[in-house]
Each structure stands twice: as structure tokens, then as C-alpha cells.
N, C-alpha and C positions, 0 to 999 in steps of 0.2 A: 504493500500500500504506500509505504514511504517513498518508493521509487517514482511514484506518479505525482507527488506534490511538487509545486513550484515555489521556490524560495525567492521572495522579492525583497530587495534591500529597503531600508527605512527611507532613504532619499527618494526612491521611486514611489513608495507608498504615500508619503506625506510631503512631497516636495511642492505641492500646490498646483501642478500642471496636469496631474492625472488623478482619476478617481480611484480610491482604494478598492472599489468593487468592480473595476473595469467597465463602468458605465459612464457614458459621456455626461458632461455637465448639463447639457440641454435636456436629456432624458430624465436626469435626476430632479431637475427643477420642475419638469412637467409632473413627475410623480408626487412631489411635494404639494404642488397646486391641486392635483386631483384628490389627494388625501384631505386637504383642508376643505375643498368643495364638497366632498362626501360627508364630512362632519356637518356642514351647513344644511345639506339636504336631510341628513339624519335627524338633526334637531327639529327641522320643520315637520317631518313626518311623525316624530314622537309627540310634538305638540298637537298635531292633528289627531293622533290616537287618543290622547288624554281628553281632548275636547269632545271627540265622538263618544267616548265612554260616558261622559256626563250627560249627553243628550241622546242616548241610545234609542229611546222609544221613537223619537221624531226624526231620526237621521235618515236621509234619503237612501234608497236602494239603487244601485247602478243601473240595473236593467229597466227600472221604472223611469229614470231620468234621461238616460242616453239611449234612446230607442228609435232614432231617425236616420235616414239615408238621404243624401242629396238627390233631388228630383223625384224621390219615391215616397217621401213623407214618413209617417210614423209606423210603428209595428215591427221594427227590426232591432230588438234589444242587443246592444253592445256590438252589433255587427260592424259598424263603421269604425269604432274604436279598435276592434280586433284587426281590421284591415290596416289602419294606421300603424299599429304595433308591428304587424307582420312586415310592412314596407320598411320600417325603421330597422328591424332585425336583419332583413335582407341587405340593407345598406351597410350594416356592420360587416356582413360577409364580403361584400364588394370592396370594402376598405381593407380587409385582410388580404384579398387578392391583389390589391394595389401595392401593399407593403411587400408581398411575396414577389411581385414583378420587379419591384425596386431592388430586392436582394439579388435578383438575376440580372440587374442592369438593363431591364427591358423597358425602355422609355415608352414605347407605344402601349404596352400593357398597363403601365402606371396611369397614363392619360385615360385609357379606355375605362378602367375600373374606378378612377376618381370621378369621372364624369357621371358614371352610374350612381356613385355615392351621392354626388351633388343633386342629381335628379330625385333620388329617394328622400333626401333632406328637404328639398323644396316641397315635395308632395306632403311630407309630414307637417311642415310649418303651415302650408295652406289648409290642410285638414284641421289643424288645431285652431286656426282662425275661424273656419266654418263652425267648429264645435262651440267656440266662444260666442259667435253670432247667435247660434241657436239657443245656447244657454241664457244669454242676455235677454233675448226676445221672448223666450218661454213657449209654452204650449198654447193652443187655442182656448183651452178651458181655464187655465190658471189654477191657483190654489184658493180655496174658498173657506171662509169662516162661517160655520153654520149657526143657526139660531141659538143653540145651546152652548156656544163658545168653543166647540170642537173645531179642529182644522183638518181639512181633507184635500188631497190632490185628486184630480179627476182624469179618468182615462175614457177612451172611446173615440168614435168618429163624430167630429163636430159638424153639424148641419150647415151648409153653405148659407151665408147671408146674401140674399138676392137683391134687396134694395131698402132704402128708407123713403117713406112717403110722408111729406111734410103735412102736418095737420094744423099747425099754428105757426104763422109767419114770424120771422125774426129779422135781424139786420141784413141778412144776405138772401136767404131762401124764402120764397113765397109759398103760400098755402097751395097744396096740390102738386108741388114740385117732386119729382122722383129722382133720388140720388143713387147712383150706381158706381161711384168711384171711391176708392180708399175706404171701403166699408169696414174691413176687419180692424184696421188701425183705429178708426173713429169709434167703433163699437167697444174695443178694449179700453181705450182712453176714457170713454164715458162710464163704462162699468166700474173701473177702478176709482173714479171720482164720485161715484154714487149718482150719476146722472141718467140712470135708466130705471124707470118705475113701471111695472106691469106691462112691459113691452113697448113703452114709449120712451124714446131717447131724446135728451136735450142736447142739441148741437152747439158748436162753439159760438154761433152767432145769436144764441138764445132761442132759436126756433125749435119746435117740437115735432118729432116724426115717429111714425109707426114702423117698427122693425118687421120686415118680411124675411123669414128665415126658415130653411128646411129643417126637418126633424133630425135630432141626433140619433146615433145608433150605438148600441152597446155601452150606454153611459154607466160608468162605474165610479163610485166614490171610495177612496181608500183613506180611512181615518188615520192621521198621523199624530194627532194630539187629542187626548180625551177631553170631553166636555161633560155637561150634566147628564146627558142621555147617551150620546154616542161615545163608544170606547175604542181605544186603539189596541185592544187585546187581539191576538191572532184569531180568536173565534168570532169576534164581532166587528172587525175593522173593515170588512167589505160590504158595501151597500150597492145594490143593483136595481134595475127595473124602475117602476113608477116612483118608488120611495127615493131613489137617487135623483131622479129628475125633479121631483117636488122640492127636495132639500136644496139642490143646486140652484135652481131658478128662483126659489124663495129668497136666497141670499143675493143672487145676481141682480134681481129686479127689486130689491128692497129699498133702493134709493139712498143707501148708506155708503159713505166713502170707505175705502180700504177693506171692504168685505171680500173683494176678489183681488188677488195679486198676480200680475203677469210677469214672467221672466225673473231676472236676478240682477242685483247690483250690490254695492258694498253695504247698503242699509237694509235691504229686504230681499227675499227671494221666494219663489213659489215652491221650491223643491223641499225645503226643510228649514232648520234653524239658520239664523243670519250668519253664524260662524262658518257654515258649510260653504257658502258662496265666497266668503273672504278667503278661506284656505284654498278653495279651488282656483280663484283668480291668481293668488300669490304663488302657489306651488307650481301649477301648470304653466303660468306665465313665466316664472323663473326658469323652468325647464325649457320652455319654448324659446326664451332668450338664448339659452345655451345652444339649442339646436341651430337657431339662426346664426349665432356666432360661429358655430362649427361649419356651417355651409359657406359663410364668407371666408373663413380661413382656408377651407378646402379649395375654393375658387382661386384664392391668391397663390396657394402652393401649386395648384394645377397649372396656373399660368407660368410659374417658375419652371415646372417640369417641361411644358411645351417649349419654353425658351431655351432649354438645355442647361439651365443653371446647375442643377444637382448632378446631371450626368458629367459635367466638366469637373465637379468636385470629386467624383469617383464614388459617391454614395448617395443614397436617398433617405438619409436619416430624418430630414424634415417631414417626409411623408410618414415615416414611422411615428414621429412625435404627434403629428396631426391625427394619426390613427388611434393613438392612446386616448386622446381627448374624445374622439368620436365614439370609441367603445365605451368610455365612461358615460357619455350622454345616453347611449342605448341602455346601459345597465341601470342607470337611475330611472329611466322610464319604466322599466320592468317593475320597480318598486312603486312608483307613482301609479301605474296602471293597476297594480294589485290593490293598493290602499283605496283608491278613489272609485274604481269601477267594479272590482270583483268581490271585495269583502263587504 
């Protein structure tokens, strides 16, 4: 065994020009950065776990919150998030192939696989932006406060709003006018402000109009916070049929502000406790910033590869260091995905 050990003198080990672990200075600094960044994400996820434990009853369930696909609407629980995750993991594989090509001094291979990684990164960032947009604007039903003080999220197929027919003139619309533009946005804004009573909506100019709306289908209330009558226990938390319809529209058409909440921001959200949206925006946004930064770095390094900078140096270590950062971003997303979407 002793015959295979290599003795290095102290001057070589600690002379300041070489790493005692035979690792370049750049790689070592990248590892230091990644360890510190991992501690930051770890602290955020631990804080998220503690907060969720305190609000366990009302905390949102991933498949209830993230169930949409672009252009296809609702009813696809976690499918788009799974696709995002798959693309990001594949981009990590292409980054490995780029590093491997660099070890072989294959310039064309490095360029090819780095471009594939960049495309995957752009897809993920764009998908996360779409998720944020959907999360902020919320569902068509929103979260509703029932008459007994309980809170419920609503599932089902929302009947299309066909028109508003003005029954009382205001500053802009005259009696008898039929409005067919921007119906959903106007309806939700009025509902949240308590400006809909018994199917009559008060528009922004003070006019009143009758809402013509198709029937909902499969309307279901899921109680997230118990009230005097409705309970959030597993046995009693689901309400369907006419009971669900009466409870929902009784609150929606009550004329009281804030009985219905649509979407999410830092102050309120329809999916659950206020802290849920705050953690979602901060942690997924922080990770999204890392992915975007990684894409930008990959583009810069890829341009250097195309220019032949690293080939002239005789190594592609910059590609390898970029790969370390990209793999870290992918690994962190596995934990964020698990905490926010699966558990």
C-alpha cells in the first residue's frame, strides 16, 4: 500500500500557488459558494416546514392548487409541474454531456450540449413565470367565506359568463345596454368588492346589470377552515350538489366585501393561509432567480466556447464550474418540488 502513496513536500502543499487537495482555486470557491447557498435554501425550507406545521389543517394540497395546463385549462393535477421538473433534470444530463465533451476537447460537442442546456433552462424559467401568473390570478371560483365563518376552496367547471344586461343606467352605460367584453375580470373584481347582490352586478360607473351566466358543473366545496357548522375534518370537508351551490352563491351574491378571494399576493391568497403565498413567492422566486442566472452564465460560457477561448487554454474547466452550479440548481429544485407540490 505504501508503495502507491505520493509524498508531497510542504512547499508544494502550502506554498500558496497550488491546492493541497489538487483542486483548482476556481472549483474550490465554487464549492464554497454552493455550500453557503445550500444553507440558505435549507433555512428557508425549514422555516416553511415549521410554518406549515402550525397551520396544518388549512394548508393547501399541491394537486388541488396546481392543476392546470397551458391552453387546456384545469383538471391536470401537478402534470405541468412534473413536466417542468423533468425538463430541468434532462438539462442537468445535457450539462454532464457538455462537461464530458470538454474533457475530450470536443469543442462542437460542448457547444451542442450547452445549447441544449440553455434551451431547457429557458423552458423552465418560462414555465415558472406561467405558474406565477396562474397562481396570482387564481381560479374562476376563488376561495369563499361561508355564512358560518368557515373557509372553503371551490372546484368544478365554472359556467361561462355570457353577458351583462344593464338594468339601471350609470355614468357610462345606459339602460338596456348589453356588455360582452372583459366579463370575467369585471365579475371577479365586483364579487371581491361585494358589488354583486342576487345576480345583479354594480359596474365601475355605478350602473347596475343583470348577470347572464351558464350553469356550473360538478361544483364542489372543500372546507379548509372550520366554522360553526361546516368542519374541515376528513369526513365532513367535502360538500357537493345543491348544498355546495347554495352555500357558494349565498356568499358570492351576499353583497359583502372580501367574502370571495381570487388569486394570491403577499397579503391574501385563495389557496390557504397568507404565509403559504409568501413562502411560495420567496422560495420559488429565489430558485427561479438562480435558474435565470444559470442560463445567463451558460450563455456567456457558451459564447466563450464558440470563440475558442477555452480550447486555446487547453481545458474546459469553466464549463465544469458552470456545470457544478447548474447541478446545484437542479438538486435544490428537487427539494422545493417535494416540499411545495408533493407533500
